[in-house]
C-alpha positions, 0 to 999 in steps of 0.5 A: 500500500503506497504512502499516499493511500495510507494517508488517504486512509487516515484523512478520509477516516477522520473526515468520515468520523466527523461527518457521519452518524456514529454507526452501531458497532459492537466489538464482539469480545473486548470493549474498546473502552477497556483499552482506552488508554492506548495511543493509536499512533504508537500502538503498532510498536512491536510489529516488525512486519505486516500483521494482515497475513490472514486476509479479511472477511465479512459475514452474516449480512442483513439488510443494514449491515454485516460482520467484518473480520480480520486476525492479526498474525505476523508469523501465521505458522507459529507453533504457539498459535499466537501468530508472532504477535506481542501479547498485548492488545492492538487498536485496529482502525476499520473503514467501509467505502461506498466505492471499489476504489475506496474513495468514499468512506461511509463508516469508520471506527476503531476496535481492539484486537486482544491477545486472549482472542488470538488478536481477532477482530469482529466488528458488527456494523449496522445503519447501512443501505440495503441491497448494495455493495460495500468495500472495507479494510483495516489498518494498524499503524502503517500497515493496511489490509487488503480490500474486501467486498461486502453486500447488504441483503435486500429490505425484508419487504423487498425481493431485490434482484437475482441472488448469486449464491455459491456454496462450498465444503471440504477443503483438505489443504494437503490434498490439493490447491484451493483453485476452486476458491480462486475460481469462485472469487472470480464469479463475484457472487453476492453470498457464499455458504461454507457447509463445513470441513473448513479445515482438517485436524490431522497431522502430516501424512495421516490422511493421504491420497494415492501418490502422496499428499502435495502439501503438508500440515504444520504441527501435530493433530489439533487438540489444543487451542494453540494447535487449532489456531495454528491450523486455521492460520495455515489455511487462512494464509492460502491466497486462493482462500483469501480471495474467496473471503474478500469477494463476498460475505460468507455464512459458515457452519462447521461439520466434523473436521473442525474438531474431530472426524465424525464427532457427535456431541461429546462423543469423539470419533473413537469412543473406545479409546480413552480421551479424557480431555475431549471436552477441553479439545471441543472447547478449544476447537470452538474458540478457535473457530469463532476467532477465525470466522466472521460470526456475530457475538451471538456465536461467542463460545461458552465453554464447550457450547457455541450457538451456531444455528441461526437464520439469515433473511435475504429480503423476501427472496430467501430465508437461510436456515443454517443448521448444526448437525454435530453439536446436538446429535445422538451418537451414530447408532451403529458406528460410522460407515454404511450399515443396516442399523436398527437404531437408524429408525429409532424415533427417539434419536435426533441429529439436530437435538430437540431445541434446534428441531423446534426452532427449525419447525417454528421457522418454517411456520413463520417464513414468508420467503419465496425460498426456504434454504437449509444450509447444512452438513451431511446428506439429507436424502436417502442413499441405499447402496444395496439393490436387494431388500436390505437397506444399507445407508450411511450412519453419519448422515440423515440416513442414520437418523431417519425419524429425525429426517421425517419430522423435519420433512413433515414439518415443512409440508405442514407449514406449507413452505413454498420451496424447500431446498437442502444444501449439503456438503461432506461427501466429496462429490456433486449430487442432485436429487429429489426429496421424499417423505417416504423413500420406500415409495419411489412413485410418491410425490417429491416434496423438496430438492437437495443440491450437494457440493463436491469438495474444494480439494479433499480426495485429490483430483478425482475423475469424471464419469457418466452420471447415469452409470452410477449404481446409487442413481439406479438403486435410488431413483430420486437421485439425479446426478453424480460427479467426482471432481472438485469444485463448488455449486453456483446458484442464481435465485430468482422469484420463479426459479433457482438455477444451480451450476455444478462447477468443476476444476479437472485437477487440484494436485497442480495449481491454476486449473480452469473451471467449467460447468459440468451440469445445470439443474433448475428448481421451479417455483412450487415444483419440488424436485430438480430438473436437469437443463444442461449436461456437459458431454464427456471428453473422450480424450480423458480417462473416465472413472467407472464408479462402483458402490464400493468406490463411493463408500471408500471415497466418503468414509476412508479415514485414518 
């Protein structure tokens, strides 16, 4: 950043502070007044290099504002998780601009990056105009952060224009480059949903792909706060991920790898192995997750608990119900993997917990949105992998909690939800399908739609195949599409339809691959289910995968 731009940051910031109304800004963790004695001009002493190595982000937008985030770290990979920062608070100046060239300041202020919260910053901004773009950045002493783009939602009584929303999941740093994040940023979406597995907990060479991993995790398996802070910093330092964060506001929820593979409430992946410190590990993971995500103060963790399920309204167009299917679930009834499990149909078992389930059903009845969109982690629709009479399903997904799934499905039917759409991650492949109340009756009506995004990098390059040849689609006729390449889903949400482009990059084990649309599906207003409108022809020059049931199970469940 040039000296002229730094001076511009200071001068326009002071002018805006004097001329504009005081914004409704809440430092989420440490009140600025607690450190009012700090001299802003000298507070950067002790910083020997740029502390904005982890980029910037914004999230949880409403029609008046959003959350701004950054975290100061001079040495992101420091083993103590402190990012090479002096152990004292730093005042951080922030500015919001009406233009991409950062000339018109509309809001500004100072907040505090405190060491007890990893020098993270969460600024909740209100009082802005609805349904428009803004830009923002931060400053500490002579150091200025990159510029990020934010957007406010339409007014609750307005539809606004078409919403460009992308959703992503599963980014294993060691398995490939984050090219899909870069290509997503280039799409200039209005909103990004991250549906979990933002990071992975494993130490180096534990979770490997054929031929070996192409990058490596620093540090041990994440168990302490220092471990989780270091791992988040390693991911956040990736320039492709930083570009995606800077491109648009995000709505985030976790899945399992932010803590421990396939964890369930207070039960670790391997309960048979004594883990007396699992509650402490959970508290550390939750604290680090909050420190590194653009979340509101309502999500500040309290010990081993963190309020993550929440509702975000995008005008009258869409209501996003962001779910947490990990923190409150009953443990998998028969362990992980694909099994014929009697506990899967036990009505007493829940994947959401009773309180979240009640909150969701109440939200269905209160919603007046054109589209009710559930952003959540694991496969919702049934996926039986056995062509015979036995029902062999994934016990880690909603299949392992069939009664819970039926209550949610019946809930949106009873509430008269206009257009229920489930968005899903976790399974490292693109899928699309219709949702049923009774999956044992394939002739019964469709009552909703599910769109599943593949991974950003987990699993390595993957491969293309003929979707119609996948045995799951033959066993489960409500499933309509499958693809095992890496990428994301880009949707366009309008009043009369939702269009989903399944984007793929052909490789992630080498950088900078181009992106293309593998298939497009449409969900029409008041017509439950997905309709394919485009399928890219298979490239005869490429070696195609012949996917089997065993392949799919292995790709989804193969872990250390």
